C-alpha positions as CSV (number, residue, x, y, z in Angstrom):
1,X,2.2,-27.1,-6.0
2,X,1.7,-23.5,-4.9
3,X,3.6,-21.1,-7.3
4,X,5.6,-19.5,-4.5
5,X,6.9,-22.9,-3.4
6,X,8.1,-23.8,-6.9
7,X,11.9,-24.4,-6.6
8,X,12.4,-22.4,-9.7
9,X,10.8,-19.3,-8.1
10,X,13.0,-16.8,-6.3
11,X,10.1,-15.2,-4.5
12,X,10.0,-17.9,-1.8
13,X,13.7,-17.4,-1.1
14,X,13.3,-13.6,-1.0
15,X,10.3,-14.0,1.4
16,X,12.4,-16.2,3.7
17,X,15.2,-13.6,3.7
18,X,12.7,-10.9,4.5
19,X,11.5,-12.7,7.6
20,X,15.1,-13.2,8.6
21,X,15.8,-9.5,8.3
22,X,12.6,-8.7,10.3
23,X,13.8,-11.2,13.0
24,X,17.2,-9.5,13.2
25,X,15.6,-6.1,13.4
26,X,13.2,-7.2,16.1
27,X,16.2,-8.6,18.2
28,X,18.1,-5.4,17.7
29,X,15.2,-3.2,18.7
30,X,14.4,-5.5,21.6
31,X,17.9,-4.7,23.0
32,X,18.1,-1.0,22.2
33,X,14.5,0.3,22.5
34,X,12.5,1.0,25.6
35,X,9.9,-1.7,26.4
36,X,7.0,0.8,25.8
37,X,8.7,2.7,23.0
38,X,7.0,3.5,19.7
39,X,9.7,1.9,17.6
40,X,9.4,-1.4,19.3
41,X,5.6,-1.6,18.9
42,X,6.0,-0.6,15.2
43,X,8.6,-3.2,14.4
44,X,6.6,-5.9,16.3
45,X,3.5,-4.9,14.3
46,X,5.1,-6.1,11.1
47,X,4.9,-9.7,12.5
48,X,1.1,-9.2,12.2
49,X,1.2,-7.6,8.8
50,X,3.6,-9.7,6.8
51,X,1.9,-13.1,7.4
52,X,-1.2,-11.8,5.6
53,X,1.0,-10.7,2.6
54,X,2.6,-14.1,2.7
55,X,-0.7,-16.0,2.6
56,X,-1.9,-13.8,-0.2
57,X,1.2,-14.7,-2.2
58,X,1.0,-18.4,-1.3
59,X,-2.6,-18.5,-2.5
60,X,-1.8,-16.7,-5.8
61,X,-3.7,-16.0,-8.0
62,X,-6.7,-15.9,-5.8
63,X,-4.8,-14.7,-2.7
64,X,-4.2,-11.1,-3.7
65,X,-8.0,-10.6,-4.4
66,X,-8.8,-12.2,-1.0
67,X,-6.3,-9.8,0.6
68,X,-8.0,-6.9,-1.2
69,X,-11.4,-7.9,0.0
70,X,-10.1,-8.2,3.6
71,X,-8.6,-4.7,3.4
72,X,-11.9,-3.4,2.1
73,X,-14.0,-5.0,4.8
74,X,-11.7,-3.6,7.5
75,X,-11.8,-0.2,5.8
76,X,-15.6,-0.2,5.9
77,X,-15.6,-1.0,9.6
78,X,-13.0,1.8,10.3
79,X,-15.0,4.4,8.3
80,X,-18.4,3.5,9.6
81,X,-18.1,5.6,12.9
82,X,-17.2,8.7,10.8
83,X,-19.8,8.2,8.0
84,X,-22.6,10.2,9.6
85,X,-25.2,7.7,8.4
86,X,-26.8,4.5,9.7
87,X,-24.7,1.4,9.6
88,X,-27.0,-0.4,7.1
89,X,-26.8,2.6,4.7
90,X,-23.1,2.8,5.0
91,X,-22.8,-1.0,4.4
92,X,-25.1,-0.7,1.3
93,X,-23.1,2.2,-0.1
94,X,-19.9,0.2,0.4
95,X,-21.2,-3.0,-1.3
96,X,-22.6,-1.1,-4.2
97,X,-19.4,0.8,-4.7
98,X,-17.3,-2.4,-4.5
99,X,-19.6,-4.1,-7.0
100,X,-19.3,-1.1,-9.4
101,X,-15.5,-1.1,-9.1
102,X,-15.4,-4.9,-9.8
103,X,-17.6,-4.6,-12.9
104,X,-15.5,-1.6,-14.1
105,X,-12.2,-3.4,-13.6
106,X,-13.1,-6.7,-15.2
107,X,-15.1,-5.2,-18.1
108,X,-12.4,-2.7,-19.2
109,X,-9.6,-3.9,-21.4
110,X,-6.2,-4.0,-19.6
111,X,-5.0,-1.0,-21.6
112,X,-7.9,1.1,-20.1
113,X,-6.8,0.6,-16.5
114,X,-5.4,4.1,-16.5
115,X,-9.1,5.1,-16.0
116,X,-8.8,3.9,-12.3
117,X,-6.3,6.6,-11.2
118,X,-8.4,9.1,-13.3
119,X,-11.5,8.1,-11.5
120,X,-9.7,8.5,-8.2
121,X,-8.6,12.0,-9.2
122,X,-12.2,12.8,-10.2
123,X,-13.5,11.6,-6.9
124,X,-10.9,13.8,-5.1
125,X,-12.1,16.8,-7.2
126,X,-15.7,15.9,-6.2
127,X,-14.7,15.9,-2.6
128,X,-13.0,19.3,-2.9
129,X,-16.0,20.8,-4.7
130,X,-18.6,19.4,-2.2
131,X,-16.7,19.2,1.0
132,X,-18.4,17.0,3.5
133,X,-18.1,13.6,5.2
134,X,-20.1,11.6,2.7
135,X,-18.0,12.5,-0.4
136,X,-14.9,11.9,1.7
137,X,-16.0,8.5,2.8
138,X,-17.0,7.6,-0.7
139,X,-13.5,8.7,-1.9
140,X,-11.8,6.5,0.7
141,X,-14.0,3.6,-0.1
142,X,-13.3,4.0,-3.8
143,X,-9.5,4.0,-3.2
144,X,-9.6,0.9,-1.0
145,X,-12.0,-1.0,-3.3
146,X,-9.7,-0.4,-6.2
147,X,-6.8,-2.0,-4.4
148,X,-8.2,-5.5,-4.4
149,X,-9.1,-5.5,-8.0
150,X,-5.8,-4.0,-9.1
151,X,-4.0,-6.7,-7.1
152,X,-6.1,-9.3,-8.8
153,X,-5.2,-7.7,-12.2
154,X,-1.5,-8.6,-11.7
155,X,-2.3,-12.2,-12.6
156,X,-3.3,-11.0,-16.1
157,X,0.0,-9.5,-16.9
158,X,2.2,-11.1,-19.5
159,X,5.2,-12.1,-17.4
160,X,4.0,-15.6,-16.6
161,X,3.1,-17.0,-13.1
162,X,6.5,-16.5,-11.6
163,X,7.1,-13.1,-13.1
164,X,3.7,-11.8,-12.1
165,X,4.2,-13.1,-8.6
166,X,7.6,-11.5,-8.4
167,X,6.2,-8.1,-9.4
168,X,3.5,-8.4,-6.7
169,X,6.1,-9.3,-4.1
170,X,8.2,-6.3,-5.2
171,X,5.1,-4.0,-5.0
172,X,4.4,-5.0,-1.4
173,X,8.0,-4.8,-0.2
174,X,9.0,-1.5,-1.9
175,X,5.8,0.1,-0.7
176,X,6.3,-1.0,2.9
177,X,10.0,-0.2,3.0
178,X,9.5,3.2,1.4
179,X,7.1,4.0,4.2
180,X,9.6,2.8,6.8
181,X,12.5,4.8,5.1
182,X,10.4,8.0,5.1
183,X,9.4,7.5,8.8
184,X,13.0,6.8,10.0
185,X,14.7,9.5,8.0
186,X,12.0,12.0,9.1
187,X,12.5,11.1,12.7
188,X,16.3,11.3,12.6
189,X,16.9,14.2,10.2
190,X,13.5,15.8,9.4
191,X,13.4,19.6,10.0
192,X,11.8,21.0,6.8
193,X,8.1,20.3,6.6
194,X,6.4,19.7,3.3
195,X,2.8,20.2,4.3
196,X,2.6,21.4,7.9
197,X,-1.1,22.1,7.8
198,X,-1.9,18.6,6.6
199,X,0.7,16.4,8.1
200,X,3.4,18.1,10.3
201,X,5.5,14.9,10.4
202,X,6.1,14.9,6.6
203,X,9.4,16.4,5.8
204,X,11.7,16.7,2.8
205,X,14.3,14.7,4.6
206,X,11.8,11.9,5.1
207,X,10.8,12.0,1.5
208,X,14.5,11.8,0.5
209,X,15.0,8.8,2.9
210,X,12.1,7.0,1.3
211,X,13.6,7.6,-2.2
212,X,17.0,6.2,-1.1
213,X,15.5,3.1,0.5
214,X,13.3,2.5,-2.5
215,X,16.3,2.7,-4.8
216,X,18.3,0.3,-2.7
217,X,15.4,-2.2,-2.4
218,X,14.7,-2.0,-6.1
219,X,18.4,-2.5,-6.9
220,X,18.7,-5.6,-4.7
221,X,15.3,-7.2,-5.2
222,X,14.9,-6.2,-8.8
223,X,18.3,-7.7,-9.7
224,X,17.6,-10.9,-7.7
225,X,14.2,-11.4,-9.1
226,X,15.3,-10.4,-12.6
227,X,12.6,-7.8,-13.0
228,X,14.2,-5.6,-15.6
229,X,17.1,-3.4,-16.5
230,X,18.7,-1.0,-14.0
231,X,17.5,2.2,-15.6
232,X,13.9,1.2,-15.8
233,X,13.8,-0.2,-12.3
234,X,15.4,3.0,-11.0
235,X,12.7,5.1,-12.6
236,X,10.0,2.8,-11.1
237,X,11.6,3.2,-7.7
238,X,11.3,7.0,-7.9
239,X,7.7,6.9,-9.2
240,X,6.6,4.4,-6.6
241,X,8.3,6.3,-3.7
242,X,6.6,9.6,-4.8
243,X,3.3,7.8,-5.3
244,X,3.4,6.2,-1.9
245,X,4.1,9.6,-0.4
246,X,1.2,11.1,-2.2
247,X,-1.1,8.4,-1.0
248,X,0.1,8.9,2.6
249,X,-0.5,12.7,2.3
250,X,-4.0,12.2,0.9
251,X,-5.1,10.0,3.8
252,X,-3.4,12.3,6.2
253,X,-5.6,15.1,4.8
254,X,-8.7,12.9,5.3
255,X,-7.8,12.2,8.9
256,X,-7.3,15.9,9.6
257,X,-10.7,16.6,8.1
258,X,-12.3,14.0,10.2
259,X,-10.4,15.2,13.3
260,X,-8.7,11.9,14.1
261,X,-5.1,10.8,14.5
262,X,-5.6,7.2,13.3
263,X,-8.4,5.4,11.6
264,X,-8.4,2.8,14.4
265,X,-6.1,0.9,16.8
266,X,-6.3,-2.4,14.9
267,X,-2.5,-2.6,14.5
268,X,-0.6,-1.4,17.6
269,X,2.0,1.2,16.6
270,X,0.5,1.6,13.1
271,X,-3.1,2.6,13.6
272,X,-5.8,1.1,11.4
273,X,-5.8,-0.8,8.1
274,X,-6.3,2.5,6.3
275,X,-3.2,3.9,8.0
276,X,-1.2,1.1,6.5
277,X,-2.6,0.9,2.9
278,X,-2.6,4.6,2.2
279,X,0.5,4.3,0.1
280,X,-0.6,1.0,-1.6
281,X,-3.8,2.6,-3.0
282,X,-1.5,4.7,-5.2
283,X,1.5,2.4,-5.8
284,X,-0.6,-0.6,-6.8
285,X,-2.5,1.0,-9.8
286,X,0.7,3.0,-10.6
287,X,2.9,0.0,-10.9
288,X,0.3,-2.0,-12.8
289,X,-0.1,0.8,-15.4
290,X,3.7,1.0,-15.7
291,X,3.9,-2.8,-16.3
292,X,1.4,-2.7,-19.1
293,X,4.1,-1.0,-21.2
294,X,7.1,-2.8,-19.6
295,X,9.4,-4.6,-21.9
């Protein structure tokens, strides 16, 4: 039996409740929003996104790695027009980088996974030192390649199949809802910009909204899935919310450098795959490193 369908697992029930919530939201937006409005297209887009997350969880432990590989392949296709190099060379670079990340991830002991965020920081410094499209493309490829291997690493944690699956589900949901909370709060209340030269839409009010939503999601989902004590989970919620915001800001800076609004139009209302996983590239390794010392 697939782990998520195990009657003893609460993840399946939580996933069903999530689809119910999305359905109610869609009906509400259908009645209140304009047919061509941005909000409607953004809500409807989640019906395209969540099934891929569901399949990844259904096929655990292989599913998260498959999802990571799909994300990476789509990221390569989105970055190719901006690479400033022939398609064959860009593809070769991408394959070599992915292979290097794979070897690094699986050869290192679990306790050395902190080297992943350090390598990301080093790549960012490299981009800052040698500004140009090629270093930037390599940085974005490094970030997206790391996602798949970090997601696969969750199956090696010490919480058992149900526990590891629950933490993966929590990661996906808190990352997504933190983004939504930041977006909605920023639209409704945002008037103090955080980084106007990088992303004019990022506001302190939006950041606060994401923090509040992350805390609520963590309180409800963490309690239901029995992920840990309230104090530890509250700290995780703050760190993941801030991490998601940092990832979003990093990719916004990349888009501004490339002179584009979205990486592609793959997901109507959301842009491309890189516009959607910008937070996950930080929250995934961050949560994994936190869980290595979780008791």
